[in-house]
C-alpha positions in Angstrom: 74.9 71.8 91.5 74.0 68.9 94.0 77.7 69.7 94.7 77.9 72.5 95.6 74.7 72.6 97.8 76.6 69.9 99.9 79.4 72.5 99.8 77.4 75.2 100.8 75.7 73.4 103.6 79.0 71.5 105.2 80.2 75.5 105.5 77.5 76.5 107.1 77.2 74.0 109.1 81.5 74.8 110.0 80.9 78.4 110.6 77.5 77.9 113.2 80.3 75.0 115.0 83.0 77.8 115.0 80.2 80.3 116.1 79.6 78.1 119.1 82.8 77.6 120.1 83.2 81.4 119.4 80.7 82.3 122.2 82.0 79.4 124.8 85.1 81.0 124.3 83.9 84.7 125.1 81.5 82.6 128.2 85.0 81.2 129.6 87.4 84.8 128.7 84.2 86.5 130.8 84.4 84.3 133.3 87.9 84.4 133.7 87.4 88.1 134.0 85.0 88.3 136.2 87.6 85.2 138.6 90.2 88.1 138.0 88.5 90.6 139.6 87.5 88.6 142.2 91.0 88.2 142.7 91.8 91.3 142.6 89.5 92.3 145.0 91.0 89.6 147.7 94.3 91.4 146.7 92.6 94.6 147.6 91.2 93.8 151.1 94.4 92.5 152.1 96.1 95.5 151.4 93.5 97.2 153.1 94.1 95.1 156.2 97.7 95.3 155.8 97.1 99.1 155.9 95.3 99.0 158.8 98.1 96.6 160.7 100.6 99.4 159.6 98.7 102.4 160.8 98.3 100.6 164.4 101.4 99.5 164.7 102.5 103.1 163.7 100.1 104.5 166.5 101.8 102.0 168.7 105.2 103.2 168.5 104.9 106.1 170.6 103.8 104.2 173.7 106.9 102.1 173.0 109.3 104.8 173.0 108.1 106.7 176.7 107.1 103.1 178.4 110.3 100.7 177.1 113.3 101.2 179.5 115.3 99.6 176.8 115.2 98.9 173.4 114.6 95.7 171.9 115.8 94.6 168.6 114.1 95.5 165.6 113.9 94.6 161.7 113.7 96.4 158.8 110.0 96.3 157.4 108.8 96.1 153.8 106.8 99.0 152.0 107.4 102.0 154.4 106.6 100.0 157.8 108.0 101.8 160.8 109.7 99.8 163.5 107.7 98.5 166.7 109.8 96.7 169.8 108.9 93.5 171.0 107.7 95.1 174.8 105.3 97.7 172.9 102.8 95.1 173.0 99.9 94.7 175.3 100.5 92.6 178.2 99.4 88.8 177.3 99.0 85.8 178.7 101.9 83.2 179.0 100.1 81.1 176.4 99.5 83.5 174.2 103.0 84.8 174.5 104.2 81.2 173.7 101.9 80.9 170.9 103.6 84.1 169.6 106.9 82.7 169.9 105.9 79.6 167.9 104.5 82.0 165.1 107.8 83.6 165.1 110.2 81.0 165.1 108.1 78.8 162.3 106.8 81.9 160.4 103.3 80.1 159.8 100.5 81.8 160.8 96.6 82.7 159.9 94.2 85.5 159.2 92.5 84.3 162.1 95.8 84.5 164.5 97.3 87.8 163.0 93.8 89.4 163.8 93.8 88.0 167.5 97.8 88.5 168.8 98.4 91.1 166.0 102.4 91.7 164.2 104.8 91.8 167.2 108.0 91.2 164.9 108.7 93.2 161.6 110.1 90.5 160.2 106.9 89.0 160.4 105.4 91.4 158.7 108.0 92.1 155.9 107.6 88.8 155.2 103.3 88.7 154.5 104.0 91.8 153.2 107.0 89.8 151.2 104.2 86.7 150.0 101.4 89.1 149.8 103.7 90.7 146.5 104.9 87.8 145.2 101.7 86.1 145.3 100.0 89.4 143.7 102.6 89.2 141.0 101.8 85.7 140.4 98.1 86.2 140.2 98.7 89.3 137.9 101.7 87.4 135.9 99.0 84.0 135.9 96.0 86.3 134.9 97.5 88.4 132.1 98.7 84.9 130.3 95.5 83.8 130.6 93.9 86.7 129.2 96.5 86.8 126.4 96.0 83.0 125.8 92.3 83.8 125.5 92.7 86.9 123.3 95.2 85.1 120.5 92.7 82.0 120.5 89.6 84.7 120.1 91.8 86.1 117.2 91.9 82.9 115.5 88.3 81.6 115.6 87.9 85.2 114.6 90.0 85.0 111.3 88.8 81.4 110.8 85.2 82.8 111.0 86.4 85.3 108.3 87.4 83.0 106.1 84.4 80.6 106.2 82.4 83.9 105.3 84.8 84.4 102.2 84.2 80.5 101.0 80.4 81.5 101.8 81.0 84.1 99.6 82.8 82.4 97.0 80.3 79.5 97.1 77.4 82.1 96.3 79.4 83.7 93.9 80.1 80.1 92.1 76.0 79.6 92.6 75.0 82.5 91.3 77.3 81.7 88.0 75.8 78.4 87.6 72.3 79.8 87.7 73.6 82.2 85.4 74.7 79.2 82.7 71.6 77.4 83.5 69.4 80.4 82.3 71.9 80.7 79.3 71.7 77.6 78.4 68.0 77.2 78.5 67.6 80.6 76.5 70.2 78.3 73.9 67.7 75.8 73.6 64.6 78.2 73.1 66.6 79.5 70.0 67.2 76.1 68.4 63.3 75.6 69.2 62.7 79.0 67.3 65.2 77.9 64.8 64.0 74.8 63.9 60.4 76.0 63.8 61.4 78.4 61.5 63.5 75.9 59.2 60.5 73.4 58.7 58.7 76.2 57.8 60.6 77.5 55.5 61.3 73.7 54.5 57.0 73.6 54.0 57.4 76.7 51.6 59.6 75.5 49.6 58.2 72.4 49.2 54.8 73.9 47.8 56.6 76.5 46.1 58.5 73.6 43.8 55.4 71.3 44.1 54.2 74.7 42.2 57.0 75.0 39.3 56.7 71.5 38.7 52.7 71.7 37.7 53.8 75.1 35.3 56.6 73.0 34.1 54.4 70.0 32.9 51.6 72.9 31.7 54.6 74.4 29.7 55.5 70.8 28.6 52.3 69.7 27.5 51.5 73.2 25.7 54.5 73.0 23.3 53.7 68.9 22.9 50.1 70.1 21.8 51.7 73.0 19.7 54.3 70.2 18.3 51.6 67.9 17.6 49.6 70.5 15.7 52.3 71.7 13.8 53.2 67.8 12.7 49.8 67.6 11.5 50.3 70.5 9.2 53.5 70.3 8.0 52.8 65.9 7.6 49.8 67.1 5.3 51.8 69.4 3.3 54.5 67.2 2.8 52.6 64.1 1.8 50.6 66.1 -1.0 53.8 67.9 -2.4 56.1 64.7 -2.2 54.6 61.6 -2.2 51.9 62.2 -5.4 52.4 58.6 -6.6 52.4 56.8 -3.5 48.9 54.5 -2.4 46.3 55.5 -0.4 47.9 53.1 2.2 50.5 55.2 3.4 48.1 57.8 3.5 46.0 56.1 6.3 49.3 55.7 8.1 50.1 58.6 8.8 47.0 60.4 9.3 46.5 57.8 12.2 50.0 58.1 13.7 48.9 61.9 13.7 45.7 61.4 15.3 47.2 59.0 17.9 49.7 61.7 18.3 47.1 64.5 19.1 45.2 62.3 21.2 48.2 61.6 23.5 49.0 65.4 23.6 45.5 66.2 24.2 45.7 63.8 27.2 49.1 64.6 28.2 47.4 68.4 28.7 44.0 67.3 30.4 46.0 65.9 32.9 48.2 68.7 33.5 45.5 70.5 34.1 43.5 68.9 36.5 46.8 68.4 38.5 46.9 72.1 38.4 43.3 72.8 39.1 44.0 70.4 42.2 46.6 72.1 43.4 45.5 76.1 42.6 42.5 74.8 44.8 44.7 73.6 47.5 47.0 76.6 47.7 43.6 78.7 47.5 42.1 76.8 50.0 45.6 77.1 52.9 45.3 80.8 52.2 42.0 81.1 52.9 42.3 79.0 56.1 45.7 80.4 57.0 46.8 77.3 57.8 50.3 74.9 57.0 49.3 71.7 57.4 50.0 69.0 54.9 48.3 68.5 51.5 46.5 65.5 52.8 43.9 67.4 54.7 42.5 68.8 51.3 42.6 65.3 49.5 39.0 64.9 49.8 37.7 68.4 49.5 39.8 69.4 45.8 39.0 66.1 44.6 35.3 66.8 44.4 35.7 70.6 43.5 38.4 69.8 41.2 35.8 67.1 39.0 33.4 69.8 38.3 36.0 72.1 37.2 37.5 69.8 34.2 35.0 70.3 31.6 36.5 74.1 32.2 39.9 74.7 30.1 42.8 76.1 31.5 42.9 79.8 31.2 45.7 82.7 31.7 43.8 83.6 34.6 44.3 80.8 36.4 48.1 80.4 35.3 48.2 84.1 36.6 46.7 83.0 40.4 49.3 80.0 40.4 52.3 82.4 39.8 51.0 84.6 42.3 50.5 81.7 44.9 54.0 80.8 43.8 55.7 84.4 44.8 53.3 84.6 48.0 55.2 81.4 48.9 58.7 82.8 48.5 57.8 86.1 50.1 56.8 83.7 53.3 59.6 81.3 53.0 62.5 84.7 53.5 60.2 85.7 56.0 60.6 82.9 58.0 64.2 82.9 56.9 64.8 86.5 58.3 64.0 85.0 61.7 66.9 82.4 62.2 68.9 83.5 64.1 73.0 82.7 64.7 73.2 80.5 67.5 76.5 80.0 69.6 78.1 76.9 71.2 76.3 75.5 74.3 80.3 74.2 76.2 82.0 77.5 76.2 80.7 81.3 76.3 82.4 83.4 74.1 83.5 86.9 75.0 80.9 88.3 72.3 78.0 87.0 73.5 78.4 88.3 77.4 75.9 90.9 78.7 77.6 94.6 78.9 78.1 95.7 82.6 75.2 97.7 84.0 76.1 100.9 85.5 74.9 99.6 89.3 77.9 96.4 88.9 80.3 99.1 88.5 79.3 101.1 91.4 79.1 97.8 92.8 82.6 97.1 92.2 83.6 99.7 93.1 82.5 99.9 96.4 83.6 96.5 97.0 86.8 97.8 96.1 86.8 101.2 98.3 85.6 98.2 101.4 88.5 96.9 100.7 91.0 99.4 101.1 89.2 100.2 104.2 89.8 97.2 105.7 93.4 97.1 104.6 94.0 100.1 106.0 92.2 99.4 109.5 95.0 96.3 109.7 97.5 98.8 109.5 96.3 100.7 111.7 95.9 97.9 114.5 99.1 96.7 113.3 100.9 100.0 114.3 99.0 100.4 117.3 100.1 96.6 118.6 103.5 97.6 117.6 103.0 100.8 120.1 102.2 98.8 122.4 105.0 95.9 122.2 107.1 99.3 122.9 104.9 100.4 126.0 105.4 97.1 127.1 109.1 97.1 126.8 109.7 100.4 128.3 107.1 99.1 131.3 109.6 96.4 131.4 112.6 98.3 131.9 111.2 100.9 134.1 110.1 97.9 136.4 113.4 96.4 136.2 115.0 100.0 137.5 112.3 100.3 140.2 113.7 97.0 141.7 117.0 97.8 141.3 116.4 101.0 143.1 114.3 99.2 145.9 117.1 96.6 146.4 119.4 99.7 146.8 117.0 101.2 149.1 116.5 97.8 151.2 120.4 97.3 151.6 120.5 100.8 152.5 117.6 100.2 155.4 119.7 97.2 156.4 122.8 98.8 157.0 121.0 101.3 159.2 118.9 98.7 161.1 122.3 97.3 162.3 124.1 100.1 162.9 120.9 101.1 165.8 121.3 97.5 166.7 124.6 98.0 167.3 124.2 101.3 169.5 121.0 99.8 171.3 123.3 96.5 172.9 126.4 98.5 173.5 125.5 98.8 177.5 124.3 95.3 177.6 126.8 92.4 179.0 128.7 90.0 177.2 126.9 87.0 177.1 123.3 88.9 176.2 125.1 90.8 173.1 126.9 87.4 172.0 123.0 85.7 172.1 121.7 88.5 170.5 124.4 88.8 168.1 123.7 84.8 166.9 120.2 85.4 166.8 120.5 88.8 164.6 123.1 86.8 162.2 120.6 83.9 162.1 117.8 86.0 161.4 120.1 88.2 158.9 121.1 84.3 157.3 117.4 83.7 156.8 116.5 87.3 155.6 119.4 87.2 153.1 117.9 83.9 151.9 114.6 85.2 151.5 116.1 88.3 149.4 118.2 85.3 147.5 114.6 83.4 147.2 112.8 86.7 145.7 115.3 87.8 143.7 115.3 84.6 141.8 111.8 85.0 141.4 111.5 88.2 140.6 114.6 87.6 137.6 112.1 84.4 136.7 109.4 86.6 136.6 110.9 89.0 134.2 112.3 86.2 132.3 108.9 85.0 131.8 107.4 88.1 130.9 110.1 88.8 128.1 109.7 85.8 126.7 106.0 86.3 126.8 106.7 89.5 125.0 109.1 88.1 122.3 106.3 85.2 122.1 104.1 88.3 121.3 106.2 89.9 118.8 106.4 86.8 116.7 103.2 86.7 116.9 102.5 90.1 115.5 105.6 89.4 112.8 103.2 86.3 111.9 100.3 88.4 111.3 101.8 91.0 109.8 103.1 88.6 106.9 99.8 87.0 107.1 98.5 90.6 106.5 101.0 90.8 103.8 99.9 87.6 101.7 96.1 88.3 101.9 96.6 91.9 100.6 98.8 90.4 97.7 95.8 87.4 97.0 93.5 90.4 97.1 95.4 92.4 94.4 95.8 89.5 92.3 92.5 89.0 92.1 91.2 92.8 91.6 93.5 92.6 88.9 92.3 89.5 87.5 88.8 90.7 87.7 89.7 93.7 86.1 91.4 91.8 83.0 88.1 90.0 82.7 86.2 93.5 82.5 88.8 94.5 80.0 88.0 91.3 77.6 84.1 92.1 78.4 84.3 95.3 77.3 86.2 94.1 74.0 83.8 91.2 73.6 80.8 94.2 73.8 82.2 96.2 70.8 83.2 93.1 68.8 79.8 92.0 69.3 78.2 95.0 68.9 80.2 95.6 65.7 79.3 92.0 64.5 75.6 92.9 64.8 76.5 96.1 62.9 77.3 94.1 59.7 74.5 90.8 60.1 72.1 94.1 59.6 73.9 95.8 57.0 74.1 92.3 55.3 70.4 91.3 56.0 69.3 94.7 54.6 71.4 93.8 51.4 69.4 90.8 51.1 66.6 91.9 51.5 66.5 95.1 49.2 68.1 92.3 46.8 65.3 89.8 46.5 62.6 92.9 46.7 64.4 93.7 43.8 64.3 90.2 42.3 60.4 89.7 43.5 59.7 93.1 41.1 61.3 91.9 38.4 59.6 88.5 38.5 56.2 89.8 39.2 57.2 91.9 35.9 58.2 89.4 33.6 55.1 87.3 34.7 52.6 90.0 33.6 54.4 90.3 30.4 54.6 86.7 29.5 50.9 86.0 29.3 50.1 88.6 26.4 53.1 86.8 24.7 52.1 83.6 25.2 48.2 84.5 24.1 49.8 85.7 20.7 51.5 82.5 20.1 48.5 80.3 20.8 46.6 82.6 18.4 49.3 82.0 15.9 49.5 78.3 16.0 45.2 78.2 15.4 45.5 81.0 12.7 47.9 78.3 11.2 45.7 75.3 11.6 
């Protein structure tokens, strides 16, 4: 019991620690969700700011078309950004133009510089938008990975918590079973004590009955000895008179002395037997009046004084009848006490026949537990189907994103070709040197743009591979969870099959016990009927024997 209590306390402490860890994980998850919400807000603000910049650029586009004498080289904006020439910006100072040129060359600007000077180049705007999109994708992937990690950790902790609860339930059932075993042992000890008390009382009644029988035997022997002495005295006198007429008086005197001694001894034996019988009868009378079953020593002094006064009176048939009535009463008390002895089972192992029958409430409880388990199983299957649907939707979303990326790449290539054609048309009227310089600059910018596109494609490919790996990990986790659920289902099936077998064994044990009780009751009824019949026959014979003995004593007296 102490080991079970310690194990139960340990499991409870572990359960509390797991609950605290689960609370901490939930707090971290809520904190991460708050951070993710803040990042999403920042992303929305940046998108709003970019839309405002695009709106400003689109508003400035008509003024550029009317006031510019010659078009400037333009680039391809991302996210449907309009083409804005460089001469369309407001007239700035020389320092501001230098700063803008440096920003255009280095492409390292800040939000304050963007708000101060604006966007004067489409390539710069495209780079800003692409970097913002990449940052959004990275943040989304990172937040999704963190969220998935927290979800997996929460699921793992929840499973551990459920396992701890199941262990607590098993320990509680074990504790209840131990309590039941202790109660059964205490009841068994009480049965042993009651049987020992009943057997002790039956032994006391048997001892008193044996003592009474000994007294009756002594009385009968003394009576037979006295009768034999009287007969011998009478027979010896006749033989002496008939056969030994010639002998002397010395032989006659010897025979007469021997007969007198024999008669005296027989009288003394009879008197001693009657004294012992009176002592026993007085003790039995006192025991019947007081109703106690104490030892005989309690009555030694009182019976000796009372019997000494009754020694002068002779032993009669009424006293003998009283003694026989006491013997019959002792037999009846002994049989009634012996009837209270119950059958005992072993204290080491509980047999099937001694188990209590299962009540209707327990059967309903088992049915309720079975229904709850089936409901949990159905819920697990539903969750499994939902997870499969989520995996399918994620795969479809991934394929749609890949198609969208390929279409955007094709659209971007078409826009680059259009821009190149427009640049070629705009630069036809310039001289050869400016055309060559512009071509070199365009080539450098296109190379940079191409390099940026290559890096962007690599990043997109890495992101897609990462998502594919994450989806594969999720599928593997789902497979492992499915296998764990299948194993749990098998264990629950085996457990409830074993419970069903135990219930069947209990029912069989109940039937066997009922039949055994019926048999024992029939046997007890038969034995009681036999004892009643024997007691009636004994009482009838005891009533007939005093009359016969009185006739025999009268005949002996007449012969004397």
